[in-house]
C-alpha positions in Angstrom: 42.1 17.0 -90.0 44.3 20.1 -90.2 45.5 21.7 -87.0 43.3 24.5 -85.6 44.5 28.1 -86.1 44.2 30.9 -83.6 41.4 32.3 -85.8 39.4 29.1 -85.2 39.0 29.8 -81.5 36.1 31.8 -80.1 35.5 32.1 -76.4 32.5 31.9 -74.0 31.9 32.5 -70.3 28.8 32.5 -68.1 27.5 35.4 -66.2 28.3 33.5 -63.0 32.0 33.8 -63.8 31.8 37.5 -62.9 30.5 37.0 -59.4 30.2 38.3 -55.9 32.9 36.2 -54.2 30.5 34.2 -52.0 31.6 30.7 -51.3 30.2 27.8 -49.2 32.0 29.2 -46.1 31.2 32.9 -46.5 28.8 35.5 -47.9 29.2 38.0 -50.8 32.2 40.2 -50.6 31.8 42.2 -53.8 28.8 44.0 -55.3 27.1 42.3 -58.2 26.9 43.7 -61.7 23.7 43.7 -63.7 23.6 41.4 -66.7 24.0 44.1 -69.3 27.2 45.3 -67.6 28.6 41.7 -67.5 27.7 41.3 -71.2 29.6 44.4 -72.1 32.6 43.4 -70.0 32.7 40.0 -71.7 32.6 41.6 -75.1 35.3 44.0 -74.2 37.5 41.1 -73.1 37.0 39.4 -76.5 34.3 36.9 -75.7 31.8 36.2 -78.5 29.5 33.7 -76.8 27.6 33.5 -73.5 26.8 30.4 -71.4 23.4 30.3 -69.8 21.5 28.4 -67.2 17.8 28.5 -68.0 17.0 30.8 -65.1 19.8 33.2 -66.0 17.4 34.1 -68.8 13.9 33.4 -67.5 12.7 32.7 -63.9 11.3 29.2 -63.5 8.1 30.8 -62.2 7.4 32.6 -65.5 4.5 31.6 -67.6 5.0 30.4 -71.2 4.0 33.8 -72.5 6.3 35.5 -70.1 9.1 33.1 -71.1 8.8 34.0 -74.8 8.9 37.8 -74.0 11.7 37.6 -71.5 13.9 35.3 -73.6 13.1 37.5 -76.7 14.4 40.5 -74.8 17.5 38.7 -73.9 18.0 37.7 -77.6 17.8 41.4 -78.5 20.3 42.3 -75.8 22.7 39.7 -77.1 22.2 40.9 -80.7 22.9 44.5 -79.6 26.3 43.5 -78.3 27.1 41.2 -81.2 27.1 38.2 -79.0 25.5 34.7 -79.2 24.2 32.2 -76.7 26.5 29.1 -76.7 24.1 26.8 -74.7 21.4 26.7 -72.2 21.7 24.3 -69.1 18.6 23.5 -67.0 19.5 24.4 -63.4 18.0 21.3 -61.9 19.7 21.4 -58.5 18.5 24.4 -56.5 14.8 24.1 -56.5 13.3 22.2 -53.4 11.8 19.7 -55.8 15.4 18.7 -56.8 16.7 17.9 -53.4 16.9 14.2 -54.3 17.9 14.8 -57.9 15.5 16.0 -60.6 16.3 13.1 -62.8 16.9 10.2 -60.5 14.6 11.2 -57.6 12.7 8.4 -56.0 9.6 10.6 -56.4 8.1 10.4 -59.9 6.5 13.8 -59.5 10.0 15.3 -59.0 11.3 13.4 -62.0 8.5 14.9 -64.1 9.5 18.3 -62.9 13.0 17.7 -64.0 11.9 16.8 -67.5 9.6 19.9 -67.6 12.5 22.1 -66.7 14.6 20.5 -69.4 12.0 21.2 -72.0 11.7 24.8 -70.9 15.4 25.1 -71.4 14.9 23.9 -75.0 12.2 26.5 -75.5 14.6 29.2 -74.2 17.5 28.0 -76.3 15.3 28.1 -79.4 14.4 31.8 -78.8 18.1 32.6 -78.1 19.1 30.9 -81.3 21.2 28.1 -80.0 20.8 24.4 -80.3 23.0 23.1 -77.5 21.6 22.0 -74.1 24.1 21.1 -71.5 23.3 18.6 -68.8 25.2 18.9 -65.5 23.6 16.2 -63.3 24.5 17.9 -60.1 22.3 16.0 -57.7 22.0 12.8 -59.7 23.7 10.6 -57.1 23.5 9.7 -53.5 24.9 10.4 -50.0 24.5 6.7 -49.2 24.5 4.0 -51.9 21.4 2.3 -50.6 19.3 5.4 -51.2 18.6 4.6 -54.8 18.6 1.8 -57.4 21.6 2.5 -59.5 20.3 0.4 -62.4 17.0 2.3 -62.4 18.9 5.6 -62.1 20.9 4.8 -65.2 17.7 4.3 -67.1 16.2 7.5 -65.7 19.2 9.5 -67.0 18.6 8.0 -70.4 14.9 8.7 -70.2 15.7 12.4 -69.5 18.0 12.6 -72.5 15.4 10.9 -74.7 12.6 13.2 -73.5 14.6 16.3 -74.7 15.7 14.7 -77.9 12.1 13.8 -78.8 10.8 17.2 -77.7 12.9 19.0 -80.3 14.5 17.2 -83.3 17.1 20.0 -83.7 18.7 20.3 -80.3 21.9 18.6 -79.3 22.5 17.4 -75.7 26.0 17.7 -74.1 26.7 15.9 -70.9 29.1 17.6 -68.4 30.1 14.9 -66.0 31.5 15.3 -62.5 32.4 12.6 -60.0 31.2 14.3 -56.8 30.1 17.6 -55.2 27.4 18.5 -54.3 26.6 14.8 -54.0 29.0 12.4 -52.3 29.0 10.2 -55.4 27.3 11.0 -58.7 25.9 8.6 -61.3 27.8 8.7 -64.7 30.8 10.3 -62.9 33.1 10.6 -66.0 33.1 11.3 -69.7 33.4 7.7 -70.4 30.3 6.8 -68.4 28.2 9.4 -70.2 29.6 8.3 -73.6 28.4 4.8 -72.9 24.9 6.2 -72.2 25.0 8.2 -75.5 24.7 5.1 -77.6 21.6 3.9 -75.7 19.7 7.1 -76.5 17.1 7.4 -79.2 19.4 9.6 -81.3 23.1 9.1 -80.5 24.1 11.5 -83.3 22.7 14.4 -81.3 24.3 13.6 -77.9 27.9 14.5 -77.0 30.0 15.8 -74.2 31.3 19.0 -72.7 34.4 18.4 -70.6 35.4 20.6 -67.7 39.1 20.4 -66.7 38.4 20.5 -62.9 35.8 17.7 -63.1 38.3 15.4 -64.8 40.9 16.2 -62.2 38.5 15.6 -59.4 38.0 12.1 -60.8 41.7 11.5 -60.8 41.9 11.7 -64.6 43.9 13.8 -67.0 41.7 16.3 -68.8 43.7 16.1 -72.0 43.2 12.3 -72.2 39.5 12.7 -71.5 39.3 15.2 -74.3 41.2 12.9 -76.6 38.8 10.0 -75.9 35.8 12.2 -76.7 37.5 13.4 -79.8 38.0 9.8 -80.9 34.3 9.3 -80.6 33.6 12.6 -82.5 31.8 13.7 -79.4 33.8 16.6 -77.9 31.3 19.5 -78.6 32.3 21.8 -75.7 34.9 22.4 -73.1 35.0 24.3 -69.8 38.7 25.2 -69.2 39.9 26.0 -65.7 42.3 24.6 -63.2 42.3 22.6 -60.0 44.8 22.2 -57.2 44.4 18.5 -56.4 41.4 16.4 -55.3 39.6 19.1 -53.4 36.4 21.0 -53.9 35.7 22.3 -57.4 38.0 25.4 -57.4 37.4 26.9 -60.9 40.9 28.4 -60.9 42.1 30.5 -63.8 43.2 28.2 -66.6 46.8 27.0 -66.4 47.5 28.6 -63.0 47.8 25.4 -61.0 49.5 23.2 -63.6 50.8 24.9 -66.8 51.9 21.6 -68.4 48.6 20.0 -67.9 47.0 23.1 -69.4 49.3 22.9 -72.4 48.4 19.2 -73.0 44.7 20.2 -73.1 45.3 23.0 -75.6 47.6 20.8 -77.7 45.0 18.0 -78.1 42.5 20.6 -79.2 44.8 22.2 -81.6 46.0 18.9 -83.1 42.5 17.8 -83.7 41.0 20.8 -85.4 38.8 21.9 -82.4 36.9 25.0 -83.3 36.7 24.3 -87.0 33.1 23.0 -86.8 31.8 25.7 -84.5 33.0 24.3 -81.1 33.7 27.0 -78.6 36.4 27.5 -76.0 34.4 27.8 -72.9 35.9 29.1 -69.7 34.4 28.3 -66.3 36.7 30.3 -63.9 36.0 32.4 -60.8 37.8 35.3 -59.3 39.5 34.8 -56.0 37.4 35.8 -53.0 40.1 38.4 -52.2 39.8 40.2 -55.5 38.5 43.8 -55.5 35.4 44.7 -57.4 37.1 46.7 -60.2 39.6 43.8 -60.9 37.1 40.9 -60.5 37.2 40.2 -64.3 41.0 39.7 -64.7 40.7 35.9 -64.2 38.8 35.7 -67.5 41.3 37.8 -69.4 44.2 35.9 -67.8 42.7 32.5 -68.7 42.0 33.6 -72.3 45.6 34.9 -72.6 47.0 31.7 -71.3 45.0 29.6 -73.7 46.1 31.7 -76.7 49.7 31.7 -75.6 49.6 27.9 -75.3 47.8 27.5 -78.6 50.5 29.6 -80.2 53.2 27.3 -78.7 51.3 24.2 -79.9 51.3 25.7 -83.4 55.0 26.7 -83.4 56.6 23.8 -81.5 59.0 21.6 -83.5 56.9 18.5 -84.2 59.7 16.8 -86.0 62.0 16.9 -82.9 59.0 15.8 -80.8 58.4 12.8 -83.0 62.1 12.0 -83.2 62.3 11.8 -79.4 59.2 9.5 -79.5 60.7 7.3 -82.2 63.9 6.9 -80.2 61.8 6.2 -77.1 63.8 9.0 -75.4 61.1 10.0 -73.0 63.6 11.7 -70.7 64.7 13.8 -73.6 61.0 14.5 -74.5 60.3 15.5 -70.9 63.1 18.0 -71.0 62.0 19.2 -74.5 58.5 20.0 -73.3 59.7 21.7 -70.1 62.1 23.9 -72.1 59.3 24.9 -74.4 57.1 25.9 -71.5 59.9 27.8 -69.9 60.7 29.7 -73.1 64.2 28.1 -73.1 63.9 26.2 -76.3 
């Protein structure tokens, strides 16, 4: 497959990435913007796609008729700005019925609610004109291991995927795995775990992964290697690029700001494998620092996009023959210095 070009890359972000600065330890510190203002801001920054949770579009309390009208209005708003929905993700972790996990709850009524919420997300996606449903199993785990049957939970996660695949023969399901937070330990904590489940579903061809940089780092894994493994399977259908300073809470730092070399390796594996040539999007999931003022609380998105494009340009221009010669000579100290010089602009 030929390398990606800069023209192959299109960017997305979610409305939650332009946020009020609230965190688990403090309230909002910035005014919010209405969705139309966020949409215009994203368009002005060069984003063509928008990431959605289901209730970013339609409240869960809405009737089916209301759902169709509200989602239709959102589609018109997107069209008016020349933007497209990238995916819809059921937000199955905030409702009281999801306190024990909407998919792996010990209460069958709560599991039924989770499937209903997933199917509503499919309905919303269809109206918005996208075929990607992202599953982040936020509460599908335990605080203590004895609380659930892990074998049964694995089947319940597969049952959830099958319910959505059978509900609509056109949708694709992307698993976005994370090892912990908000749960102490989650089921299917890594890309590899979810890929193993993919082949147990009723239609593996329609199930893939979305990899978030920080989630891989929290699992003690290298995001570029996780992406490479999914690419080998032909299953890397989305990314959420950000950065993470160690094994802490999910920080959603601007891309490349904690570890530029790690960011380069993520970009390089995407470039080398033609990512974007089949409609894959460069998704960013980054948040402004709590200290950022209202009128500058979008620069994290611009900065992340700029870093990605600069690293993509480097990946496209770097001397691959010299890189390969150092590999062939097994001169990894020389290769180490070669990469560092490239990143420092001292080549």
